[in-house]
C-alpha positions in Angstrom: 105.0 3.1 273.0 103.0 4.6 270.2 100.0 3.1 268.4 100.4 3.2 264.8 99.2 0.1 263.6 95.7 -1.6 264.2 94.5 -2.7 267.7 93.8 -6.0 266.3 97.5 -6.4 264.9 98.6 -5.1 268.4 96.7 -7.7 270.2 97.9 -10.7 267.8 101.4 -9.5 268.1 101.4 -9.6 271.8 99.7 -13.0 271.7 102.6 -14.4 269.7 105.0 -13.6 272.6 102.5 -14.8 275.3 101.2 -11.5 276.3 97.4 -10.3 276.7 96.2 -6.8 276.2 94.8 -6.9 279.7 98.6 -7.0 280.9 99.3 -3.5 279.2 99.2 -0.5 281.6 99.2 2.2 279.2 100.3 3.9 276.0 103.1 6.3 275.6 102.7 8.4 272.7 105.4 10.4 271.0 103.5 12.8 268.7 100.3 13.0 266.9 101.3 12.0 263.4 98.8 9.1 262.0 101.6 6.4 261.8 101.8 6.7 265.7 98.4 7.0 266.8 95.9 5.1 264.7 94.9 2.4 267.1 94.0 4.9 270.1 90.2 4.9 269.5 89.8 1.4 270.1 92.5 1.0 272.6 91.0 3.6 274.7 87.2 2.6 274.2 87.5 -1.2 274.0 90.6 -2.1 276.0 90.3 1.0 278.4 94.0 1.7 278.0 95.3 5.0 279.3 97.1 7.4 277.1 100.1 9.4 278.3 101.2 12.5 276.1 101.8 16.2 276.1 99.2 18.6 275.8 100.0 19.6 272.4 100.0 16.0 271.3 96.5 15.6 272.9 95.2 18.4 270.9 96.6 17.0 267.6 95.1 13.5 268.5 91.7 15.2 268.9 91.9 17.1 265.6 92.7 13.9 263.7 89.8 12.5 261.9 90.9 8.9 262.9 91.3 9.5 266.6 89.1 12.4 267.4 86.4 10.3 268.9 88.6 8.5 271.2 87.6 8.2 275.1 89.0 11.5 276.3 88.9 10.4 279.9 91.9 8.0 279.3 94.2 10.8 278.7 96.9 11.1 281.1 98.9 14.5 280.6 102.5 14.6 281.2 105.3 17.3 280.8 108.8 16.8 279.3 111.3 16.5 282.0 109.0 15.7 285.0 109.2 11.9 285.9 106.1 9.8 286.5 105.8 6.3 287.5 103.8 3.5 285.6 104.0 -0.3 286.3 107.0 0.3 288.5 109.0 2.0 285.9 110.0 5.7 286.1 109.2 7.2 282.8 110.5 10.7 281.6 109.5 12.3 278.5 112.1 14.8 276.6 111.4 17.0 273.8 112.5 16.2 270.3 113.0 18.1 267.1 110.2 17.1 264.6 107.3 18.9 262.6 104.6 18.0 265.4 103.5 20.0 268.3 105.3 18.9 271.8 106.9 15.8 270.1 108.9 13.7 272.6 110.9 10.6 273.2 111.1 8.7 276.3 113.5 7.4 278.9 112.2 4.5 281.0 114.3 3.1 284.1 113.7 0.6 286.7 116.2 0.3 289.7 119.0 -1.1 287.4 118.4 -0.5 283.7 117.1 2.1 281.4 115.6 2.4 277.8 115.7 5.6 275.7 113.7 5.8 272.6 113.9 8.6 270.2 112.1 8.6 266.7 111.0 11.2 264.4 113.4 13.9 264.9 115.6 16.1 262.7 118.5 16.7 265.0 119.6 15.1 268.3 118.9 18.2 270.8 120.8 18.7 274.1 117.6 17.4 276.0 117.4 14.1 274.0 121.2 13.6 273.9 121.1 13.7 277.8 118.6 10.8 278.1 120.1 9.0 275.5 123.6 9.0 276.9 122.7 7.6 280.0 120.4 4.8 278.9 121.4 1.0 278.5 119.2 0.4 275.7 119.2 2.8 272.8 116.2 2.8 270.1 117.2 5.4 267.9 115.8 6.6 264.5 118.1 6.0 261.7 115.4 7.0 259.0 117.3 7.4 255.7 120.5 7.0 253.7 121.5 10.5 252.4 122.4 9.1 249.1 119.2 7.3 248.6 117.0 10.1 249.7 118.9 12.6 247.2 118.6 10.3 244.2 115.0 9.0 245.2 111.7 9.5 243.7 110.5 11.9 246.5 109.6 15.3 245.2 112.0 18.1 246.3 109.8 19.6 248.9 109.3 16.2 250.6 113.1 15.6 250.6 113.7 18.8 252.2 111.3 18.2 255.0 112.9 14.7 255.7 116.4 16.2 255.5 115.5 19.2 257.6 115.9 19.9 261.2 112.3 19.3 261.9 112.2 16.2 259.7 114.1 12.7 260.5 117.6 11.5 261.5 119.9 10.2 258.8 121.9 7.2 259.2 125.1 9.2 259.2 123.8 11.6 262.2 122.3 8.5 264.2 125.6 6.5 263.7 127.7 9.4 264.8 126.0 10.0 267.9 126.0 6.4 268.8 129.7 5.9 268.1 130.6 9.1 269.9 128.6 8.1 273.2 128.9 4.3 273.2 130.0 3.0 276.5 130.3 -0.7 277.7 127.0 -0.3 279.8 125.1 -0.2 276.6 123.6 -3.7 276.0 121.3 -3.0 273.0 121.4 -0.6 269.9 118.1 -0.8 268.1 117.8 1.3 264.7 114.2 2.3 264.3 111.9 3.8 261.8 113.9 3.1 258.7 112.3 4.5 255.6 111.0 1.8 253.3 112.0 4.2 250.3 115.2 5.7 251.3 117.0 3.2 253.5 117.6 -0.6 254.0 118.8 -2.6 257.2 121.8 -3.3 255.6 122.8 0.4 254.7 121.9 1.5 258.4 123.8 -1.2 260.1 126.9 -0.7 257.7 126.9 3.0 258.4 127.0 2.5 262.0 129.6 -0.2 261.8 131.7 2.2 259.7 131.4 4.9 262.2 132.5 2.6 264.9 135.7 1.7 262.9 136.7 5.2 262.1 136.4 6.3 265.5 138.3 3.1 266.9 135.5 2.1 269.0 135.7 -1.3 270.6 132.3 -2.9 270.8 131.6 -5.1 274.0 130.9 -8.8 272.6 127.6 -8.9 274.3 126.0 -5.5 272.7 123.2 -6.4 270.4 122.8 -4.3 267.3 119.9 -4.7 265.2 118.0 -2.6 262.4 114.3 -3.2 263.6 112.1 -4.4 260.8 109.1 -2.3 259.4 105.9 -4.1 258.9 106.7 -7.3 261.1 107.3 -8.1 264.6 110.9 -8.0 265.6 112.6 -10.7 267.7 112.0 -10.5 271.5 114.4 -8.6 273.5 114.8 -9.3 277.1 116.4 -6.4 279.1 118.0 -7.9 282.3 
């Protein structure tokens, strides 16, 4: 899911958990910003990995000076809302609100469990909400703390972009959605894409816990809640 770090680092990280690049069946791309596509040239040319993305994302990848020369034969087109099968999993892309053409999130399911990932979105639209609500594992952006963004060092124009409907999801909105739609079938809540400048893992988790408390939500003792780290591998989550 996305390839925003180097291919070498992807390979080494897989090796740390006992996997090889040869076991990877494809790369799902959410959108064409460089922090999500950096490794695609090597992944397509050296490792021959197919790249699944929307047409708008494909065009954006080919316009980027880092990825314009990837192997175009490895593109696999997809359309939001049209499921396809990969490695025995049923995968559906859904549109998200972000300042990239054809940005999407993904819902991935087998016969009994499902994961929904939505990152880089300013608001949670109806399509995204529908897929997130039915997932057992939520991987949802919790990018910034509103107070930290307001008082931080970003120039005003960038603050407006981050805070806008085509920008990123704040802790309050991410937590509000999760607490509104929590059910005992949710086994993992993984907050992702935390800003290094305008957020901390503690603030993201604290905001979520406060939202649960304010709404009287009783969590299952087995529900795993984490703020995924930036710049390093998370713990390994096994979905059973």
